[in-house]
A tleap script that builds the chain and sets N, CA, C and O, in Angstrom:
source leaprc.protein.ff14SB
mol = sequence {
  NMET GLU LEU TYR GLN GLY PHE ASP SER ASN
  TYR ARG TYR ILE LEU VAL ALA ALA ARG ARG
  ALA ARG GLN LEU GLN SER GLY ALA HIE PRO
  MET VAL GLU THR ALA SER ARG LYS PRO CYS
  ARG ILE ALA GLU GLN GLU ILE THR ALA GLU
  LYS VAL LYS TRP PHE VAL PRO GLU LYS LYS
  ALA ALA GLU THR VAL THR GLU PRO GLU PRO
  ALA SER GLY GLN SER ASP CASP
}
set mol.1.N position { 85.612 85.087 126.223 }
set mol.1.CA position { 87.091 86.127 126.097 }
set mol.1.C position { 86.603 87.528 126.874 }
set mol.1.O position { 85.459 87.210 127.196 }
set mol.2.N position { 86.749 88.528 127.233 }
set mol.2.CA position { 86.798 89.605 127.474 }
set mol.2.C position { 86.616 90.773 126.680 }
set mol.2.O position { 87.590 90.619 125.943 }
set mol.3.N position { 86.220 91.558 126.388 }
set mol.3.CA position { 85.370 92.452 125.365 }
set mol.3.C position { 86.650 93.282 126.023 }
set mol.3.O position { 87.084 93.013 127.143 }
set mol.4.N position { 87.434 94.787 124.801 }
set mol.4.CA position { 88.259 95.553 125.024 }
set mol.4.C position { 86.658 96.819 125.467 }
set mol.4.O position { 85.535 96.868 124.967 }
set mol.5.N position { 87.136 97.427 126.290 }
set mol.5.CA position { 86.497 98.693 126.827 }
set mol.5.C position { 86.350 99.372 125.467 }
set mol.5.O position { 87.007 99.737 124.492 }
set mol.6.N position { 85.381 99.341 125.856 }
set mol.6.CA position { 84.974 100.812 124.343 }
set mol.6.C position { 84.364 100.418 123.304 }
set mol.6.O position { 83.623 101.174 122.677 }
set mol.7.N position { 84.570 99.230 122.975 }
set mol.7.CA position { 84.077 98.331 121.750 }
set mol.7.C position { 83.313 97.010 121.479 }
set mol.7.O position { 83.691 95.891 121.827 }
set mol.8.N position { 82.699 97.174 121.112 }
set mol.8.CA position { 81.106 96.296 120.754 }
set mol.8.C position { 82.081 94.702 120.425 }
set mol.8.O position { 81.720 93.692 121.028 }
set mol.9.N position { 82.973 94.645 119.703 }
set mol.9.CA position { 83.700 93.199 120.027 }
set mol.9.C position { 85.211 92.830 119.314 }
set mol.9.O position { 85.521 93.127 118.161 }
set mol.10.N position { 85.878 92.268 120.081 }
set mol.10.CA position { 87.101 92.211 119.888 }
set mol.10.C position { 87.753 92.223 118.501 }
set mol.10.O position { 88.924 92.602 118.457 }
set mol.11.N position { 87.180 91.876 117.418 }
set mol.11.CA position { 87.528 92.007 116.254 }
set mol.11.C position { 87.157 93.163 115.943 }
set mol.11.O position { 87.922 93.757 115.183 }
set mol.12.N position { 86.252 93.691 116.263 }
set mol.12.CA position { 86.825 95.380 116.018 }
set mol.12.C position { 87.653 95.951 116.546 }
set mol.12.O position { 87.853 96.943 115.845 }
set mol.13.N position { 88.378 95.969 117.475 }
set mol.13.CA position { 89.231 95.901 118.612 }
set mol.13.C position { 90.485 96.321 118.010 }
set mol.13.O position { 91.149 97.334 118.229 }
set mol.14.N position { 90.719 95.181 117.068 }
set mol.14.CA position { 92.222 94.227 115.999 }
set mol.14.C position { 91.823 94.810 114.736 }
set mol.14.O position { 92.768 94.689 113.956 }
set mol.15.N position { 90.456 95.616 113.975 }
set mol.15.CA position { 90.567 95.914 112.956 }
set mol.15.C position { 91.205 97.618 113.566 }
set mol.15.O position { 92.296 98.073 113.221 }
set mol.16.N position { 90.439 98.175 114.305 }
set mol.16.CA position { 91.621 99.762 114.767 }
set mol.16.C position { 92.576 99.824 115.214 }
set mol.16.O position { 92.999 100.970 115.368 }
set mol.17.N position { 93.548 98.567 115.722 }
set mol.17.CA position { 94.730 98.382 116.427 }
set mol.17.C position { 95.142 98.491 115.067 }
set mol.17.O position { 95.258 99.611 114.569 }
set mol.18.N position { 95.439 97.187 114.233 }
set mol.18.CA position { 96.000 96.682 112.589 }
set mol.18.C position { 96.111 98.253 111.611 }
set mol.18.O position { 97.130 98.739 111.121 }
set mol.19.N position { 94.510 98.856 111.549 }
set mol.19.CA position { 94.962 99.959 110.715 }
set mol.19.C position { 95.215 101.400 111.197 }
set mol.19.O position { 95.168 102.377 110.449 }
set mol.20.N position { 95.586 101.459 112.995 }
set mol.20.CA position { 96.786 102.365 113.208 }
set mol.20.C position { 97.858 101.757 112.966 }
set mol.20.O position { 98.740 102.325 112.323 }
set mol.21.N position { 97.981 100.733 113.332 }
set mol.21.CA position { 99.850 100.102 113.454 }
set mol.21.C position { 100.468 100.388 111.493 }
set mol.21.O position { 101.686 100.442 111.323 }
set mol.22.N position { 99.813 100.492 110.615 }
set mol.22.CA position { 99.615 100.910 109.450 }
set mol.22.C position { 99.748 102.333 109.330 }
set mol.22.O position { 100.275 102.884 108.363 }
set mol.23.N position { 99.351 102.812 110.141 }
set mol.23.CA position { 99.234 104.190 109.921 }
set mol.23.C position { 100.605 104.662 110.743 }
set mol.23.O position { 101.144 105.561 110.098 }
set mol.24.N position { 101.108 104.447 111.572 }
set mol.24.CA position { 102.383 104.333 112.459 }
set mol.24.C position { 103.352 104.048 111.102 }
set mol.24.O position { 103.853 104.989 110.486 }
set mol.25.N position { 103.569 102.544 110.684 }
set mol.25.CA position { 104.151 102.318 109.764 }
set mol.25.C position { 104.478 103.262 108.836 }
set mol.25.O position { 105.691 103.411 108.689 }
set mol.26.N position { 103.506 104.199 107.917 }
set mol.26.CA position { 104.062 104.800 107.049 }
set mol.26.C position { 104.629 105.778 107.152 }
set mol.26.O position { 105.165 106.393 106.229 }
set mol.27.N position { 104.583 106.291 109.107 }
set mol.27.CA position { 105.578 107.393 109.123 }
set mol.27.C position { 104.206 108.556 109.618 }
set mol.27.O position { 104.327 109.731 109.271 }
set mol.28.N position { 102.953 108.125 110.425 }
set mol.28.CA position { 102.451 108.754 111.372 }
set mol.28.C position { 103.392 108.872 112.963 }
set mol.28.O position { 104.346 108.165 113.288 }
set mol.29.N position { 102.928 109.690 113.544 }
set mol.29.CA position { 103.986 110.094 114.443 }
set mol.29.C position { 102.916 109.548 116.062 }
set mol.29.O position { 101.776 109.960 116.275 }
set mol.30.N position { 103.529 108.772 116.789 }
set mol.30.CA position { 103.148 108.018 117.993 }
set mol.30.C position { 102.257 109.176 118.531 }
set mol.30.O position { 102.347 110.187 117.835 }
set mol.31.N position { 101.274 109.296 119.785 }
set mol.31.CA position { 100.184 109.967 119.998 }
set mol.31.C position { 100.227 109.125 121.891 }
set mol.31.O position { 99.404 108.781 122.740 }
set mol.32.N position { 101.298 109.137 121.770 }
set mol.32.CA position { 101.729 108.662 123.790 }
set mol.32.C position { 103.398 108.137 124.015 }
set mol.32.O position { 103.933 107.122 123.568 }
set mol.33.N position { 103.846 108.972 124.673 }
set mol.33.CA position { 105.259 108.619 125.233 }
set mol.33.C position { 105.285 106.768 125.006 }
set mol.33.O position { 104.432 105.958 125.369 }
set mol.34.N position { 106.090 106.619 124.559 }
set mol.34.CA position { 106.526 104.780 124.863 }
set mol.34.C position { 108.285 104.876 124.562 }
set mol.34.O position { 108.916 105.778 124.011 }
set mol.35.N position { 108.727 103.687 125.107 }
set mol.35.CA position { 109.835 103.094 124.875 }
set mol.35.C position { 109.909 102.024 123.698 }
set mol.35.O position { 110.922 101.595 123.145 }
set mol.36.N position { 108.223 101.619 123.395 }
set mol.36.CA position { 108.189 100.617 122.296 }
set mol.36.C position { 108.582 101.028 120.540 }
set mol.36.O position { 108.220 102.063 119.980 }
set mol.37.N position { 109.125 100.290 120.126 }
set mol.37.CA position { 109.089 100.452 118.870 }
set mol.37.C position { 108.715 99.990 117.687 }
set mol.37.O position { 108.955 100.199 116.498 }
set mol.38.N position { 107.952 99.190 118.457 }
set mol.38.CA position { 107.013 98.080 117.669 }
set mol.38.C position { 105.491 99.023 117.439 }
set mol.38.O position { 105.086 99.557 118.472 }
set mol.39.N position { 104.758 99.222 116.337 }
set mol.39.CA position { 104.313 99.247 115.685 }
set mol.39.C position { 102.840 99.086 116.532 }
set mol.39.O position { 102.264 100.001 117.120 }
set mol.40.N position { 102.267 97.273 116.399 }
set mol.40.CA position { 101.507 97.731 117.336 }
set mol.40.C position { 101.422 97.143 118.666 }
set mol.40.O position { 100.414 96.484 118.922 }
set mol.41.N position { 102.649 97.329 119.864 }
set mol.41.CA position { 102.445 97.748 120.616 }
set mol.41.C position { 102.345 99.407 120.869 }
set mol.41.O position { 102.133 99.943 121.957 }
set mol.42.N position { 102.486 99.862 119.995 }
set mol.42.CA position { 102.473 101.597 120.110 }
set mol.42.C position { 100.633 102.114 119.526 }
set mol.42.O position { 100.227 103.275 119.564 }
set mol.43.N position { 99.679 100.722 118.959 }
set mol.43.CA position { 98.927 101.429 118.390 }
set mol.43.C position { 97.792 100.821 119.821 }
set mol.43.O position { 96.678 101.227 120.152 }
set mol.44.N position { 98.666 99.709 120.411 }
set mol.44.CA position { 97.549 99.148 121.655 }
set mol.44.C position { 97.455 100.062 122.646 }
set mol.44.O position { 96.392 100.514 123.071 }
set mol.45.N position { 99.242 100.532 123.274 }
set mol.45.CA position { 99.235 101.827 123.715 }
set mol.45.C position { 98.242 103.166 124.001 }
set mol.45.O position { 97.976 103.828 125.005 }
set mol.46.N position { 97.769 103.217 122.339 }
set mol.46.CA position { 97.213 104.228 122.092 }
set mol.46.C position { 95.734 104.230 122.776 }
set mol.46.O position { 95.102 105.089 123.391 }
set mol.47.N position { 95.381 102.464 122.276 }
set mol.47.CA position { 94.226 102.668 122.634 }
set mol.47.C position { 94.129 102.662 124.253 }
set mol.47.O position { 93.515 103.517 124.890 }
set mol.48.N position { 94.585 101.948 124.624 }
set mol.48.CA position { 94.034 102.013 126.426 }
set mol.48.C position { 94.014 103.205 126.440 }
set mol.48.O position { 92.841 103.500 126.667 }
set mol.49.N position { 94.890 104.553 126.284 }
set mol.49.CA position { 94.777 105.820 126.478 }
set mol.49.C position { 94.120 106.577 126.184 }
set mol.49.O position { 94.076 107.749 126.556 }
set mol.50.N position { 93.098 105.684 125.001 }
set mol.50.CA position { 92.019 106.359 124.384 }
set mol.50.C position { 92.194 107.401 123.550 }
set mol.50.O position { 91.237 108.176 123.564 }
set mol.51.N position { 93.523 107.848 122.459 }
set mol.51.CA position { 93.908 108.628 121.873 }
set mol.51.C position { 93.465 107.909 120.916 }
set mol.51.O position { 93.790 108.640 119.980 }
set mol.52.N position { 92.851 106.818 120.327 }
set mol.52.CA position { 92.066 106.513 118.829 }
set mol.52.C position { 91.017 106.671 119.048 }
set mol.52.O position { 90.509 106.321 120.114 }
set mol.53.N position { 90.118 107.485 117.706 }
set mol.53.CA position { 89.262 108.094 118.136 }
set mol.53.C position { 88.661 106.780 116.445 }
set mol.53.O position { 89.197 106.643 115.345 }
set mol.54.N position { 87.527 106.174 116.983 }
set mol.54.CA position { 86.795 105.557 116.099 }
set mol.54.C position { 85.145 105.329 115.822 }
set mol.54.O position { 84.448 105.408 116.833 }
set mol.55.N position { 84.538 105.086 114.696 }
set mol.55.CA position { 83.363 105.248 114.387 }
set mol.55.C position { 82.912 104.182 113.888 }
set mol.55.O position { 83.844 103.646 113.289 }
set mol.56.N position { 81.501 103.261 113.764 }
set mol.56.CA position { 80.839 102.311 113.112 }
set mol.56.C position { 80.408 102.979 111.990 }
set mol.56.O position { 79.232 102.621 112.036 }
set mol.57.N position { 80.470 103.625 111.095 }
set mol.57.CA position { 79.044 103.809 110.088 }
set mol.57.C position { 78.069 102.885 109.883 }
set mol.57.O position { 78.105 101.662 110.018 }
set mol.58.N position { 77.199 103.605 109.543 }
set mol.58.CA position { 76.088 103.332 109.941 }
set mol.58.C position { 75.873 102.641 108.301 }
set mol.58.O position { 76.326 102.894 107.185 }
set mol.59.N position { 75.187 101.925 108.717 }
set mol.59.CA position { 74.528 101.089 107.414 }
set mol.59.C position { 73.289 101.904 106.182 }
set mol.59.O position { 72.188 102.100 106.697 }
set mol.60.N position { 73.393 102.261 104.982 }
set mol.60.CA position { 72.407 102.057 104.642 }
set mol.60.C position { 71.081 101.442 104.654 }
set mol.60.O position { 71.190 100.241 104.902 }
set mol.61.N position { 69.970 101.779 104.494 }
set mol.61.CA position { 68.993 100.834 104.545 }
set mol.61.C position { 68.430 100.432 103.696 }
set mol.61.O position { 67.696 101.130 102.997 }
set mol.62.N position { 68.615 99.247 103.535 }
set mol.62.CA position { 68.261 98.165 102.284 }
set mol.62.C position { 66.988 99.279 101.053 }
set mol.62.O position { 65.828 99.466 101.420 }
set mol.63.N position { 67.403 99.741 99.972 }
set mol.63.CA position { 66.442 99.998 99.327 }
set mol.63.C position { 65.283 98.868 98.750 }
set mol.63.O position { 65.997 98.087 98.121 }
set mol.64.N position { 64.093 98.446 98.650 }
set mol.64.CA position { 62.490 98.014 98.368 }
set mol.64.C position { 62.897 98.054 97.325 }
set mol.64.O position { 63.955 98.678 97.235 }
set mol.65.N position { 62.370 97.490 96.099 }
set mol.65.CA position { 62.047 97.207 95.061 }
set mol.65.C position { 60.362 96.729 94.753 }
set mol.65.O position { 60.146 95.544 95.007 }
set mol.66.N position { 59.388 97.387 94.332 }
set mol.66.CA position { 58.882 97.280 94.276 }
set mol.66.C position { 58.158 97.486 93.061 }
set mol.66.O position { 58.163 98.580 92.496 }
set mol.67.N position { 57.079 95.764 92.314 }
set mol.67.CA position { 56.892 95.784 91.432 }
set mol.67.C position { 55.845 96.814 90.374 }
set mol.67.O position { 55.046 97.402 91.102 }
set mol.68.N position { 55.703 97.066 89.355 }
set mol.68.CA position { 55.064 97.966 88.924 }
set mol.68.C position { 53.253 97.992 88.700 }
set mol.68.O position { 52.694 97.384 87.788 }
set mol.69.N position { 52.936 98.361 89.160 }
set mol.69.CA position { 51.308 97.784 88.977 }
set mol.69.C position { 50.367 97.623 87.629 }
set mol.69.O position { 50.203 98.776 87.232 }
set mol.70.N position { 49.714 96.767 86.797 }
set mol.70.CA position { 49.081 96.996 85.940 }
set mol.70.C position { 48.026 98.301 85.839 }
set mol.70.O position { 47.200 98.664 86.676 }
set mol.71.N position { 48.289 98.792 84.730 }
set mol.71.CA position { 47.190 99.656 84.371 }
set mol.71.C position { 46.091 99.169 84.262 }
set mol.71.O position { 45.662 98.050 83.982 }
set mol.72.N position { 45.580 100.308 84.560 }
set mol.72.CA position { 43.974 100.056 84.734 }
set mol.72.C position { 43.224 99.665 83.148 }
set mol.72.O position { 43.518 100.055 82.018 }
set mol.73.N position { 42.237 98.809 83.593 }
set mol.73.CA position { 41.393 99.007 81.945 }
set mol.73.C position { 42.852 97.572 80.913 }
set mol.73.O position { 42.529 97.068 79.838 }
set mol.74.N position { 43.763 97.362 81.357 }
set mol.74.CA position { 44.414 96.361 80.677 }
set mol.74.C position { 43.979 95.335 80.628 }
set mol.74.O position { 42.805 95.564 80.917 }
set mol.75.N position { 44.137 93.226 80.297 }
set mol.75.CA position { 44.036 92.286 80.984 }
set mol.75.C position { 44.785 91.488 80.819 }
set mol.75.O position { 45.522 91.705 79.857 }
set mol.76.N position { 44.971 90.515 81.393 }
set mol.76.CA position { 46.625 89.672 80.951 }
set mol.76.C position { 46.026 88.573 79.674 }
set mol.76.O position { 46.815 88.079 78.869 }
set mol.77.N position { 45.037 88.382 79.645 }
set mol.77.CA position { 44.244 87.029 78.406 }
set mol.77.C position { 44.968 87.546 77.137 }
set mol.77.O position { 44.784 86.994 76.052 }
savepdb mol mol.pdb
quit
């Protein structure tokens, strides 16, 4: 299956299109001239016209947990 231009996976394309379609269903105005009334089709046309901006948020680096070192002079006996 071919990747859509500008997307790292087809799954991400679907997520972006679905979110934009929800915005259109909630009353947002289309950013392209279209004869279609279906939100999914309009979202697809907006993505093809490069009107929808998206980005992947960076993941925070996992914090490492370190064990405390025993204080000097103490023994485990």
